[in-house]
C-alpha positions as a LaTeX table, in Angstrom:
\begin{tabular}{lrrr}
\hline
Residue & $x$ (\AA) & $y$ (\AA) & $z$ (\AA) \\
\hline
Trp1 & 13.69 & $-4.80$ & $-5.62$ \\
Ile2 & 11.39 & $-2.90$ & $-7.88$ \\
Lys3 & 13.14 & $-4.49$ & $-11.03$ \\
Met4 & 12.58 & $-7.84$ & $-9.50$ \\
Leu5 & 9.07 & $-7.30$ & $-8.58$ \\
Lys6 & 8.23 & $-6.25$ & $-11.93$ \\
Lys7 & 9.24 & $-9.70$ & $-13.22$ \\
Val8 & 7.00 & $-11.40$ & $-10.72$ \\
Arg9 & 3.95 & $-13.04$ & $-12.52$ \\
Gln10 & 0.97 & $-15.13$ & $-11.62$ \\
Asp11 & $-1.37$ & $-16.39$ & $-14.27$ \\
Lys12 & $-3.98$ & $-17.63$ & $-11.68$ \\
Lys13 & $-6.59$ & $-14.95$ & $-10.91$ \\
Glu14 & $-9.42$ & $-15.49$ & $-8.53$ \\
Asp15 & $-12.53$ & $-13.68$ & $-7.79$ \\
Ala16 & $-11.01$ & $-12.67$ & $-4.47$ \\
Ile17 & $-9.98$ & $-9.29$ & $-2.65$ \\
Gly18 & $-6.92$ & $-9.21$ & $-0.43$ \\
Cys19 & $-6.27$ & $-7.07$ & 2.61 \\
Leu20 & $-3.26$ & $-7.03$ & 4.95 \\
Phe21 & $-3.50$ & $-7.36$ & 8.66 \\
His22 & $-1.24$ & $-4.41$ & 10.20 \\
Trp23 & 0.01 & $-6.07$ & 13.54 \\
Trp24 & 0.89 & $-2.78$ & 14.99 \\
Asn25 & $-2.53$ & $-1.27$ & 14.34 \\
Gly26 & $-4.70$ & $-4.60$ & 14.99 \\
Glu27 & $-7.76$ & $-3.12$ & 13.10 \\
Thr28 & $-9.97$ & $-5.60$ & 11.24 \\
Tyr29 & $-13.44$ & $-3.85$ & 11.57 \\
His30 & $-13.11$ & $-1.18$ & 8.98 \\
Pro31 & $-11.52$ & $-3.41$ & 6.33 \\
Ser32 & $-14.11$ & $-5.91$ & 6.87 \\
Leu33 & $-16.84$ & $-3.20$ & 6.62 \\
Ile34 & $-15.42$ & $-2.21$ & 3.08 \\
Met35 & $-15.60$ & $-5.89$ & 2.25 \\
His36 & $-19.08$ & $-6.24$ & 3.58 \\
Lys37 & $-20.41$ & $-3.38$ & 1.40 \\
Leu38 & $-18.66$ & $-4.94$ & $-1.53$ \\
Lys39 & $-20.31$ & $-8.19$ & $-1.00$ \\
Asn40 & $-23.68$ & $-6.73$ & $-1.35$ \\
Gln41 & $-22.73$ & $-5.99$ & $-4.95$ \\
Ile42 & $-20.23$ & $-8.49$ & $-6.26$ \\
Lys43 & $-19.36$ & $-12.14$ & $-5.56$ \\
Phe44 & $-15.74$ & $-12.60$ & $-4.14$ \\
Thr45 & $-13.64$ & $-14.24$ & $-1.55$ \\
Ser46 & $-12.41$ & $-11.91$ & 1.11 \\
Arg47 & $-8.74$ & $-12.45$ & 2.30 \\
Met48 & $-6.69$ & $-11.24$ & 5.31 \\
Tyr49 & $-3.15$ & $-11.71$ & 5.10 \\
Gly50 & $-0.50$ & $-11.86$ & 7.89 \\
Tyr51 & $-3.58$ & $-12.28$ & 10.40 \\
Asn52 & $-2.61$ & $-12.84$ & 14.17 \\
Glu53 & $-5.60$ & $-13.24$ & 16.38 \\
Gly54 & $-3.54$ & $-12.09$ & 19.34 \\
Asn55 & $-2.95$ & $-8.61$ & 17.99 \\
Asp56 & $-6.60$ & $-8.27$ & 16.69 \\
Asn57 & $-8.38$ & $-5.35$ & 18.24 \\
Asn58 & $-11.67$ & $-7.14$ & 17.36 \\
Arg59 & $-10.61$ & $-10.56$ & 18.32 \\
Lys60 & $-14.05$ & $-11.75$ & 19.28 \\
Trp61 & $-15.35$ & $-11.26$ & 15.91 \\
Gly62 & $-12.36$ & $-10.65$ & 13.71 \\
Arg63 & $-12.07$ & $-14.45$ & 12.61 \\
Ser64 & $-15.61$ & $-14.32$ & 11.26 \\
Met65 & $-15.31$ & $-11.14$ & 9.32 \\
Phe66 & $-13.02$ & $-12.61$ & 6.34 \\
Asp67 & $-13.67$ & $-15.77$ & 4.37 \\
Glu68 & $-9.89$ & $-16.69$ & 4.58 \\
His69 & $-7.19$ & $-15.90$ & 6.92 \\
His70 & $-3.71$ & $-16.24$ & 5.85 \\
Pro71 & $-0.72$ & $-16.36$ & 8.21 \\
Gly72 & 2.53 & $-14.61$ & 7.29 \\
Tyr73 & 4.23 & $-16.26$ & 4.30 \\
Asn74 & 7.97 & $-16.05$ & 3.25 \\
Phe75 & 8.42 & $-12.86$ & 0.67 \\
Pro76 & 8.31 & $-14.94$ & $-2.61$ \\
Asn77 & 5.07 & $-17.10$ & $-1.64$ \\
Phe78 & 3.51 & $-13.94$ & $-0.23$ \\
Gln79 & 3.86 & $-12.10$ & $-3.53$ \\
Gln80 & 2.67 & $-15.22$ & $-5.44$ \\
His81 & $-0.53$ & $-15.59$ & $-3.27$ \\
Leu82 & $-1.11$ & $-11.83$ & $-3.40$ \\
Leu83 & $-1.36$ & $-11.83$ & $-7.17$ \\
Thr84 & $-4.15$ & $-14.34$ & $-7.24$ \\
Asn85 & $-6.36$ & $-11.50$ & $-6.04$ \\
Lys86 & $-8.11$ & $-9.24$ & $-8.38$ \\
Val87 & $-7.82$ & $-6.28$ & $-5.91$ \\
Phe88 & $-5.69$ & $-5.28$ & $-2.91$ \\
Leu89 & $-7.13$ & $-3.28$ & $-0.15$ \\
Glu90 & $-4.33$ & $-1.29$ & 1.65 \\
Trp91 & $-6.26$ & 0.11 & 4.69 \\
Cys92 & $-4.36$ & 1.86 & 7.31 \\
Pro93 & $-5.47$ & 4.86 & 9.59 \\
Trp94 & $-1.90$ & 5.92 & 10.47 \\
His95 & 0.69 & 7.94 & 8.53 \\
Thr96 & 3.25 & 5.69 & 7.14 \\
Tyr97 & 5.60 & 5.12 & 3.98 \\
Gly98 & 3.66 & 1.93 & 2.99 \\
Arg99 & 5.99 & $-0.43$ & 1.33 \\
Asn100 & 3.02 & $-2.67$ & 0.15 \\
Ser101 & 1.71 & $-0.08$ & $-2.26$ \\
Val102 & 4.95 & 0.13 & $-3.90$ \\
Glu103 & 5.12 & $-3.57$ & $-4.36$ \\
Thr104 & 1.50 & $-3.86$ & $-5.76$ \\
Ala105 & 2.45 & $-1.02$ & $-8.16$ \\
Ala106 & 5.30 & $-2.85$ & $-9.49$ \\
Met107 & 3.30 & $-6.19$ & $-9.98$ \\
Arg108 & 0.42 & $-4.33$ & $-11.47$ \\
Leu109 & $-1.99$ & $-5.46$ & $-8.78$ \\
Pro110 & $-5.05$ & $-3.01$ & $-8.46$ \\
Thr111 & $-4.76$ & $-1.38$ & $-5.16$ \\
Val112 & $-7.33$ & 0.70 & $-3.08$ \\
Gly113 & $-6.14$ & 2.26 & $-0.03$ \\
Ser114 & $-5.52$ & 5.23 & 2.55 \\
Asp115 & $-4.28$ & 8.63 & 1.71 \\
Arg116 & $-2.56$ & 8.52 & 4.79 \\
Ile117 & 0.14 & 5.92 & 3.23 \\
Gly118 & 2.64 & 8.13 & 1.28 \\
Ser119 & 3.24 & 5.61 & $-1.45$ \\
Met120 & $-0.47$ & 5.30 & $-2.07$ \\
Glu121 & $-0.62$ & 9.00 & $-2.47$ \\
Lys122 & 2.27 & 8.62 & $-4.85$ \\
Cys123 & 1.58 & 5.62 & $-6.84$ \\
Trp124 & $-2.10$ & 5.21 & $-6.56$ \\
Pro125 & $-3.51$ & 8.91 & $-6.43$ \\
Ile126 & $-6.91$ & 7.99 & $-7.99$ \\
Thr127 & $-7.46$ & 5.06 & $-5.44$ \\
Ala128 & $-6.23$ & 6.68 & $-2.20$ \\
Phe129 & $-8.91$ & 7.97 & 0.05 \\
Asp130 & $-9.58$ & 8.85 & 3.82 \\
Pro131 & $-9.21$ & 5.51 & 5.38 \\
Tyr132 & $-12.68$ & 5.99 & 6.93 \\
Asp133 & $-14.34$ & 6.91 & 3.55 \\
Val134 & $-15.67$ & 3.49 & 3.09 \\
Lys135 & $-18.03$ & 4.58 & 0.03 \\
Ser136 & $-15.28$ & 5.86 & $-1.98$ \\
Gln137 & $-12.95$ & 2.79 & $-1.39$ \\
Val138 & $-16.06$ & 0.62 & $-2.24$ \\
Asn139 & $-16.65$ & 2.41 & $-5.58$ \\
Ala140 & $-13.00$ & 2.44 & $-6.55$ \\
Thr141 & $-12.88$ & $-1.25$ & $-6.01$ \\
Leu142 & $-16.05$ & $-1.85$ & $-8.09$ \\
Gln143 & $-14.22$ & 0.24 & $-10.84$ \\
Phe144 & $-11.30$ & $-2.08$ & $-10.70$ \\
Trp145 & $-13.54$ & $-5.10$ & $-10.84$ \\
Lys146 & $-15.69$ & $-4.01$ & $-13.87$ \\
Asn147 & $-13.89$ & $-1.30$ & $-15.82$ \\
Lys148 & $-10.82$ & $-3.01$ & $-17.58$ \\
Glu149 & $-9.91$ & 0.27 & $-19.63$ \\
Trp150 & $-9.85$ & 2.37 & $-16.55$ \\
Thr151 & $-7.93$ & $-0.23$ & $-14.68$ \\
Glu152 & $-5.32$ & $-0.39$ & $-17.15$ \\
Glu153 & $-4.84$ & 3.48 & $-17.09$ \\
Val154 & $-4.49$ & 3.51 & $-13.28$ \\
Leu155 & $-2.07$ & 0.35 & $-13.38$ \\
Asp156 & 0.19 & 2.09 & $-16.22$ \\
Arg157 & 0.48 & 5.16 & $-13.88$ \\
Ala158 & 1.34 & 3.15 & $-10.75$ \\
Tyr159 & 3.68 & 0.95 & $-12.65$ \\
Asp160 & 5.71 & 3.82 & $-13.79$ \\
Thr161 & 5.54 & 6.02 & $-10.74$ \\
Cys162 & 6.83 & 3.25 & $-8.37$ \\
Glu163 & 10.26 & 3.73 & $-9.88$ \\
Tyr164 & 10.31 & 6.82 & $-7.59$ \\
Tyr165 & 11.12 & 4.33 & $-4.82$ \\
Asn166 & 13.86 & 2.47 & $-6.75$ \\
Tyr167 & 17.38 & 1.99 & $-5.14$ \\
Lys168 & 19.04 & 4.41 & $-7.49$ \\
Asn169 & 16.39 & 7.25 & $-6.86$ \\
Ala170 & 16.15 & 6.64 & $-3.21$ \\
Lys171 & 19.87 & 6.69 & $-2.86$ \\
Glu172 & 19.84 & 10.08 & $-4.80$ \\
Arg173 & 17.29 & 11.53 & $-2.55$ \\
Phe174 & 19.13 & 10.37 & 0.45 \\
Ile175 & 22.46 & 11.81 & $-0.52$ \\
Asp176 & 20.67 & 15.13 & $-1.41$ \\
Ala177 & 19.06 & 15.24 & 2.01 \\
Leu178 & 22.47 & 14.41 & 3.74 \\
Glu179 & 24.15 & 17.22 & 1.75 \\
Lys180 & 21.66 & 19.79 & 2.59 \\
Ser181 & 21.69 & 18.66 & 6.17 \\
Glu182 & 25.50 & 18.87 & 6.24 \\
Thr183 & 25.50 & 22.15 & 4.52 \\
Lys184 & 23.02 & 23.56 & 6.98 \\
Ser185 & 25.02 & 22.04 & 9.95 \\
Tyr186 & 28.14 & 23.78 & 8.79 \\
Ile187 & 26.63 & 27.04 & 8.33 \\
Asn188 & 25.16 & 26.91 & 11.83 \\
Lys189 & 28.59 & 25.87 & 13.26 \\
Arg190 & 30.15 & 28.80 & 11.58 \\
Lys191 & 27.37 & 31.40 & 12.60 \\
Lys192 & 28.01 & 30.25 & 16.30 \\
Ala193 & 31.70 & 30.66 & 15.81 \\
Gly194 & 31.07 & 34.21 & 14.66 \\
Asp195 & 32.86 & 33.77 & 11.32 \\
Tyr196 & 30.03 & 33.32 & 8.99 \\
Tyr197 & 28.45 & 36.07 & 7.00 \\
Glu198 & 25.75 & 36.02 & 4.35 \\
Ala199 & 26.50 & 38.06 & 1.13 \\
\hline
\end{tabular}
């Protein structure tokens, strides 16, 4: 998966910032607030991916908050379209693993997002903030927009770190957790049976 994503390329870049609509959260106001603050300083097209008006908590205004609304694409088309953006905003107020931040790291797409997303903290620690810290997210996005040297440093780190989530490493962590769990379970059973003694 990561190996494949590292081969995905898109030569077409547009002055655009993409954001993903999380249907299970339904929040459009805060991502649009970040976009609005950015529009006071730079010219770009704001995009909401995977938008579903029926799940939008702000549906009366949500449609007007972004320049473009994109439906769910199949996976390859989504990645290709995503890469036309200069920056990706991964806004999420909930604690989650966050597959998207891993994918953007593997594809070297500058990403700013929530520090409640595990993969944001792992792959993008410099650009992961409290989801309600609009100022920091705006400033990090502007850095990506204007500072090429800084951007390359952040991208290099994310690109290398995303290997933490590759199949081989994930399998090793899973097996290690299983072994620890089984050992603990075995010890607990022996203790209950009264035939386990610690040296």
